[in-house]
C-alpha positions as CSV (number, residue, x, y, z in Angstrom):
1,X,93.7,104.4,91.2
2,X,94.7,104.1,87.5
3,X,98.1,102.7,88.4
4,X,96.5,99.8,90.4
5,X,94.0,99.1,87.6
6,X,96.8,99.0,85.0
7,X,98.9,96.8,87.3
8,X,95.9,94.4,87.8
9,X,95.3,94.1,84.1
10,X,99.0,93.4,83.3
11,X,99.3,90.9,86.2
12,X,96.1,89.1,85.1
13,X,97.3,89.0,81.5
14,X,100.6,87.5,82.5
15,X,99.0,84.9,84.6
16,X,96.2,84.0,82.1
17,X,98.7,83.7,79.3
18,X,100.2,80.7,81.1
19,X,96.9,79.1,82.2
20,X,96.5,77.3,78.9
21,X,99.8,75.6,79.5
22,X,99.2,75.0,83.2
23,X,99.9,71.5,84.5
24,X,98.0,69.9,87.3
25,X,100.0,67.6,89.6
26,X,99.8,65.3,92.5
27,X,102.8,64.9,94.8
28,X,104.2,63.2,97.8
29,X,107.3,63.6,100.0
30,X,109.1,62.0,102.9
31,X,111.8,63.4,105.0
32,X,113.4,63.8,108.3
33,X,112.6,66.7,110.7
34,X,115.4,67.9,112.9
35,X,113.1,69.1,115.7
36,X,113.8,72.0,118.0
37,X,111.6,73.6,120.6
38,X,110.0,72.4,123.8
39,X,106.9,71.6,125.8
40,X,106.7,73.4,129.1
41,X,104.1,73.2,131.9
42,X,105.9,75.8,134.0
43,X,107.9,73.2,136.0
44,X,109.3,71.0,133.3
45,X,110.8,71.9,130.0
46,X,111.0,68.9,127.7
47,X,112.7,68.9,124.3
48,X,111.6,67.1,121.1
49,X,113.5,64.2,119.3
50,X,114.0,64.2,115.6
51,X,111.1,62.6,113.6
52,X,110.1,61.3,110.2
53,X,107.7,63.5,108.2
54,X,105.6,62.8,105.2
55,X,103.3,64.9,103.0
56,X,100.8,64.6,100.1
57,X,99.9,67.5,97.8
58,X,97.9,68.6,94.8
59,X,98.3,71.7,92.8
60,X,99.1,73.4,89.5
61,X,102.0,74.9,87.8
62,X,101.8,77.9,85.5
63,X,104.7,79.0,83.2
64,X,105.5,82.7,83.1
65,X,108.1,84.4,80.9
66,X,110.9,84.4,83.5
67,X,109.9,81.7,86.0
68,X,107.2,79.2,86.7
69,X,104.7,79.6,89.5
70,X,103.2,76.7,91.5
71,X,100.3,76.7,94.0
72,X,99.4,73.7,96.0
73,X,97.4,72.3,99.0
74,X,99.6,70.1,101.1
75,X,98.8,67.8,104.0
76,X,101.9,67.3,106.3
77,X,102.1,64.8,109.2
78,X,104.7,63.8,111.7
79,X,104.8,62.3,115.2
80,X,107.7,63.9,117.1
81,X,108.6,62.1,120.3
82,X,109.3,64.2,123.4
83,X,112.5,63.1,125.2
84,X,110.5,61.8,128.2
85,X,108.9,59.1,126.0
86,X,105.6,60.8,125.1
87,X,104.6,61.1,121.4
88,X,102.9,64.2,119.9
89,X,101.1,64.2,116.6
90,X,101.2,67.0,114.2
91,X,98.7,67.1,111.3
92,X,98.7,70.2,109.1
93,X,97.0,71.6,106.0
94,X,99.0,74.2,104.1
95,X,98.6,76.5,101.2
96,X,102.0,76.7,99.5
97,X,103.3,78.9,96.8
98,X,106.5,78.2,94.8
99,X,108.6,80.0,92.2
100,X,110.7,77.8,89.9
101,X,113.8,79.6,88.6
102,X,115.0,77.9,85.4
103,X,118.7,78.9,85.7
104,X,120.3,75.6,84.9
105,X,119.3,73.3,82.1
106,X,117.4,70.2,83.4
107,X,117.4,71.3,87.0
108,X,115.1,73.9,88.3
109,X,115.9,75.5,91.7
110,X,112.9,76.9,93.5
111,X,111.8,78.8,96.6
112,X,108.5,78.6,98.4
113,X,106.4,79.8,101.2
114,X,103.5,78.1,103.0
115,X,100.9,79.1,105.6
116,X,98.6,76.7,107.3
117,X,96.7,75.4,110.2
118,X,97.9,72.5,112.2
119,X,96.4,70.2,114.8
120,X,99.1,69.9,117.3
121,X,99.1,68.7,121.0
122,X,95.2,68.6,120.9
123,X,94.9,72.3,119.8
124,X,94.8,74.1,116.5
125,X,97.6,76.4,115.8
126,X,98.9,78.7,113.0
127,X,102.1,77.6,111.2
128,X,104.5,79.0,108.6
129,X,107.0,77.2,106.5
130,X,109.7,78.4,104.0
131,X,111.1,76.0,101.4
132,X,114.1,75.9,99.1
133,X,115.0,73.1,96.7
134,X,116.0,71.8,93.3
135,X,113.8,69.8,91.0
136,X,114.5,67.5,88.0
137,X,111.9,66.5,85.5
138,X,112.4,62.9,84.2
139,X,112.7,62.9,80.4
140,X,111.0,59.5,80.0
141,X,108.0,60.0,82.3
142,X,105.7,62.9,83.5
143,X,107.4,62.9,86.9
144,X,109.5,65.5,88.6
145,X,111.7,64.6,91.6
146,X,113.3,67.1,94.0
147,X,115.3,67.5,97.1
148,X,114.1,70.2,99.5
149,X,115.0,72.0,102.7
150,X,112.2,73.6,104.7
151,X,111.8,75.4,108.0
152,X,108.6,74.8,109.8
153,X,107.5,77.1,112.7
154,X,104.6,76.7,115.1
155,X,104.0,78.9,118.1
156,X,101.2,77.8,120.4
157,X,100.3,78.9,123.9
158,X,97.3,77.4,125.5
159,X,95.5,78.1,128.7
160,X,94.6,74.4,128.8
161,X,96.7,72.8,131.6
162,X,98.7,76.1,131.7
163,X,101.1,74.7,129.1
164,X,103.3,76.3,126.5
165,X,104.5,74.4,123.4
166,X,107.0,75.8,120.8
167,X,107.8,73.7,117.9
168,X,110.1,74.4,115.0
169,X,112.0,72.1,112.7
170,X,114.6,72.0,109.9
171,X,113.3,69.4,107.5
172,X,115.1,67.6,104.6
173,X,112.7,66.0,102.2
174,X,112.7,64.0,99.0
175,X,109.6,64.7,96.9
176,X,108.0,63.5,93.7
177,X,105.3,65.1,91.5
178,X,103.2,63.4,88.9
179,X,102.3,65.9,86.2
180,X,98.9,65.4,84.5
C-alpha cells in the first residue's frame, strides 16, 4: 500500500510541476481516410470507398522533464461511401492522449491513443484510434502544424435489420493547433 501511495505522490508532483506551464489549445485537422471493412446483411457484403475526414479539438499540453503530455477532446467526422452508392455518416467524440518526444530540435515526434463513442450507421458504437506524427511549432506565431497517421477501428454488430458493419481506416491528416 505504501508503494502505491508513494507512486501517486511522485506522479502528482511531476504532473503538477508542469501545470503552471500548461498551454491550452484549439486545433483542427483534415485528411484522407483509406477505408477498409464492409457492411453485410447476410446476403451482400459491400466495401467502403475512401473518404475525406475532418476534426476539431480542444485540450491542454503539460511539459514534463523528458516529454510533453497532451490531453484533448476531439470531434471527428467523415462520410464514407459504400461502393453500391449509399453514403454512411460517422460522427465521433474521442478522448485522446498524446506524448510528445522532443528528440529533434524544432520538430517533435509524437504518439497518441484515443477512445471514443461514434454514431455510425444509425447506431452508437465504441471506437479506438492510434496516432503517430511529427509537429512543428511556428517561431513567429503561437501555432503548431503537424502531419499525422492514425488507425481508426470500429466494430459494430446490430440486431437491427440483422446487419453487421465493420469499419477501419488508415488516415493521413494535416493538423494545426493554436496555442493560447
